[in-house]
C-alpha atoms as one frame of an Amber mdcrd trajectory, in Angstrom:
protein
 -13.371   7.576  -2.640 -10.776   7.099   0.176  -8.715   4.000   0.710  -7.705
   3.497   4.656  -5.551   0.398   5.581  -5.878  -0.590   9.744  -7.195   2.868
   9.925  -4.751   5.074   8.263  -5.410   6.963   4.989  -3.818   5.326   2.088
  -1.803   2.991   4.246   0.104   0.225   2.824  -0.109  -3.430   2.851  -4.131
  -3.916   1.755  -3.285  -7.043  -0.336  -2.201  -9.622   2.030  -3.335 -11.285
   5.419  -6.629  -9.496   4.975  -9.243  -9.848   7.647 -11.907  -7.969   6.203
 -13.018  -5.114   4.076 -15.626  -2.738   4.639 -17.342  -0.594   1.945 -19.021
   2.224   2.975 -21.531   4.668   0.536 -20.667   8.274   0.134 -20.604  10.891
   1.417 -18.361   9.804   4.542 -16.762  12.937   5.060 -17.869  13.128   8.629
 -15.814  10.135   9.656 -13.411  10.247   7.090 -12.698  13.830   5.689 -13.068
  15.457   2.512 -11.558  12.776   0.460 -14.497  10.305   1.035 -17.023  12.307
  -1.035 -17.979   9.098  -2.902 -17.394   6.599   0.188 -14.610   4.878   1.882
 -12.894   1.223   1.352 -11.605  -0.010   4.484  -9.210  -2.680   4.594  -8.357
  -4.376   7.974  -5.533  -6.846   8.222  -5.379  -9.461  10.904  -4.083  -8.540
  14.353  -2.086 -10.753  16.905  -4.235 -13.090  18.862  -4.090 -14.091  22.628
  -5.706 -17.554  22.003  -3.748 -19.782  20.023  -0.746 -20.304  17.696  -1.245
 -20.168  14.715  -0.282 -19.377  10.656  -1.122 -20.079   7.055   0.815 -19.780
   3.751  -0.039 -19.630   0.373   1.915 -20.263  -3.257   0.474 -19.199  -6.443
   1.927 -19.675 -10.023   1.136 -19.011 -13.278   1.879 -17.686 -16.756   4.073
 -15.024 -17.488   6.318 -16.715 -15.195   4.254 -15.670 -12.162   5.451 -16.427
  -8.663   3.547 -15.447  -5.553   4.138 -16.507  -1.988   2.435 -15.196   0.823
   2.466 -16.209   4.570   1.938 -15.187   8.287   1.952 -16.700  11.721   0.578
 -15.449  15.038   2.681 -15.937  18.138   1.488 -15.271  21.901   3.894 -14.772
  24.177   1.895 -14.666  27.348  -1.860 -14.056  28.536  -1.476 -10.302  27.863
   1.097 -10.115  24.561   0.928 -11.581  20.921   2.988 -10.916  17.853   1.641
 -11.313  14.364   4.061 -11.496  11.311   3.132 -11.219   7.799   5.043 -11.162
   4.359   4.323 -10.936   0.615   6.214 -11.626  -2.135   5.473 -11.485  -5.837
   7.461 -11.982  -9.175   6.240 -11.752 -12.644   8.451 -11.133 -15.892   8.545
 -12.498 -19.379   7.252  -9.354 -21.298   4.117  -8.812 -18.814   4.801  -5.360
 -17.784   5.005  -2.657 -20.831   4.196  -4.468 -23.983   8.097  -5.509 -23.643
   9.716  -8.680 -24.024  12.399  -8.086 -21.157  10.086  -6.247 -18.910   9.568
  -7.725 -15.466   8.120  -6.625 -11.932   9.257  -7.885  -8.280   7.380  -6.617
  -5.220   8.215  -7.645  -1.798   6.109  -6.693   1.230   6.138  -7.154   5.112
   4.413  -5.938   8.396   4.817  -6.900  11.935   2.250  -6.217  14.879   2.712
  -6.110  18.304  -0.499  -6.230  20.708  -0.797  -5.544  24.522  -4.013  -6.016
  26.123  -3.462  -5.971  30.177  -6.870  -5.805  30.902 -10.488  -6.123  29.000
 -10.486  -1.943  29.013  -7.249  -1.215  27.449  -5.387  -2.137  24.468  -2.559
  -1.413  22.635  -1.412  -2.432  19.390   1.793  -0.788  17.465   2.646  -1.752
  13.693   5.449  -1.356  11.124   5.062  -2.321   7.536   7.525  -2.205   4.445
   6.821  -2.604   0.852   9.426  -2.319  -2.311   8.606  -2.338  -5.825  10.871
  -3.027  -8.627   9.411  -2.613 -11.975  11.196  -2.619 -15.794   9.547  -1.442
 -19.171  11.116  -0.671 -22.422  12.797  -3.402 -24.565  11.134  -4.799 -27.789
   7.703  -2.953 -28.339   5.488  -3.908 -31.352   2.307  -2.275 -32.725   0.140
  -3.066 -35.281  -1.885  -0.474 -37.851  -5.365  -1.334 -39.734  -3.240  -2.461
 -42.742  -1.676  -4.865 -40.826   1.617  -3.409 -40.819   3.393  -4.215 -37.808
   6.045  -2.055 -36.342   8.469  -2.785 -33.943  10.324  -0.489 -31.722  13.660
  -1.112 -29.744  14.102   1.033 -26.512  16.249   0.892 -23.687  14.887  -1.444
 -20.884  14.016   1.497 -17.942  13.839   0.760 -13.926  11.548   1.423 -11.216
  12.296   1.715  -7.947   9.748   2.296  -5.256   9.717   1.857  -1.415   7.671
   2.461   1.627   8.000   2.634   5.524   5.290   2.586   8.053   5.024   2.496
  11.677   2.008   3.236  13.148  -0.329   2.571  16.870  -3.493   2.128  18.238
  -4.735   2.861  21.612  -8.175   2.020  22.976  -9.280   2.645  26.445 -12.152
   2.065  27.965 -13.549   4.650  30.777 -17.095   3.755  30.767 -19.377   6.125
  30.011 -16.523   7.066  26.944 -14.171   5.009  25.103 -10.693   7.105  23.935
  -9.187   6.204  20.877  -5.396   7.729  19.901  -3.990   6.470  16.294  -0.513
   8.227  15.518   0.939   7.391  12.102   4.455   8.074  10.378   5.046   6.902
   6.529   7.800   7.419   4.183   7.611   6.843   0.343  10.836   7.069  -1.883
  10.977   6.513  -5.704  13.358   6.813  -8.498  11.352   5.689 -11.760  12.383
   5.541 -15.343   9.445   4.488 -17.492   8.653   4.753 -21.300   5.767   6.743
 -21.979   5.832   5.514 -25.854   8.379   3.848 -27.777   7.494   6.377 -30.794
   6.440   9.641 -30.036   3.972  10.978 -32.525   5.687   8.437 -34.945   8.917
  10.344 -34.917  10.971   7.456 -34.155  12.199   8.555 -30.798  10.865   7.157
 -27.544   9.626   9.492 -24.970  10.588   8.465 -21.632   9.509   9.916 -17.903
  11.612   9.867 -14.817  10.223  10.682 -11.556  12.395  11.546  -8.409  11.025
  11.645  -5.200  13.617  11.682  -2.430  11.516  13.293   0.453   7.840  12.014
   0.910   6.922  12.170   4.544   3.370  11.609   6.143   2.799  12.364   9.622
  -0.973  12.021  11.068  -2.397  11.942  14.658  -5.966  11.327  15.545  -7.544
  11.329  18.977 -11.274  10.243  19.461 -13.644  10.077  22.066 -17.057   8.257
  21.568 -20.012   7.101  23.430 -20.186   3.130  23.874 -22.394   1.025  21.108
 -24.970   0.339  24.193 -25.351   3.763  24.657 -28.812   5.689  24.348 -27.516
   8.411  22.740 -24.816   8.680  20.366 -22.251  10.947  20.242 -18.413  11.486
  18.850 -15.812  14.133  19.117 -12.625  14.029  17.902  -8.760  15.969  16.830
  -6.909  15.206  13.925  -3.552  16.366  12.843  -1.747  16.150   9.305   1.549
  17.005   7.868   2.843  15.869   4.545   6.549  16.969   3.394   6.871  16.538
  -0.222   9.880  17.067  -2.269   9.564  15.722  -6.246  10.493  16.240  -9.334
   8.868  14.863 -12.897  10.857  15.230 -16.839  10.008  14.272 -20.061  12.177
  13.715 -22.645  13.006  12.262 -25.987  15.588   9.813 -26.013  17.988   8.618
 -29.209  16.743   5.295 -30.318  18.649   2.435 -28.819  20.788   0.221 -31.501
């Protein structure tokens, strides 16, 4: 199943300031490529509005020390220009992650959109999004067997860090008999993870740890579509798509000495 956010394949920011979610039964390869054999889940976040100022905020608290804050604001600059800012922050700890008594997780996300619409038949939307994720696994992990024997392993607390940045634009131009849509996207991904895979690998007493380091993951797409209008007697669509991904990554697993 292919996942799209604001028309971007595997885009970021699908969990806050949502306008609507579309679920399309597969196959959807004609419009969404070979990754959409089982269908498409398309997230659409809220766009800037030229009509009025507005905003909303949400606060959530829960067990395992959960704190979750989300907010958005819409700012019309004039009759043709508007800005929308949205952010999301989530923090959770107290052993929720990885059955560890010192594990925690922290995610910070933000998005800015600018809409320019000088005429009814032309619009340009430009967006930028950011996401940073920190998590910790390890600590004291306990397992119970059928014999009711509880075994506790002490391992290092291991940090994991991920960061994504994304910029994109969407141009829509109604030419009368046809509509032109152009969407360029550029996204970067950075990862530096140290994760506990097993507190005792095959009951050896040694923890199995993993490191994943991705210093470079750049995703660049260009999409151009020319389509008939919705009320045309004959519906047609033509387009071109460019995709480029540069990736450097390393994944290592190793047995580590047990912590004191």
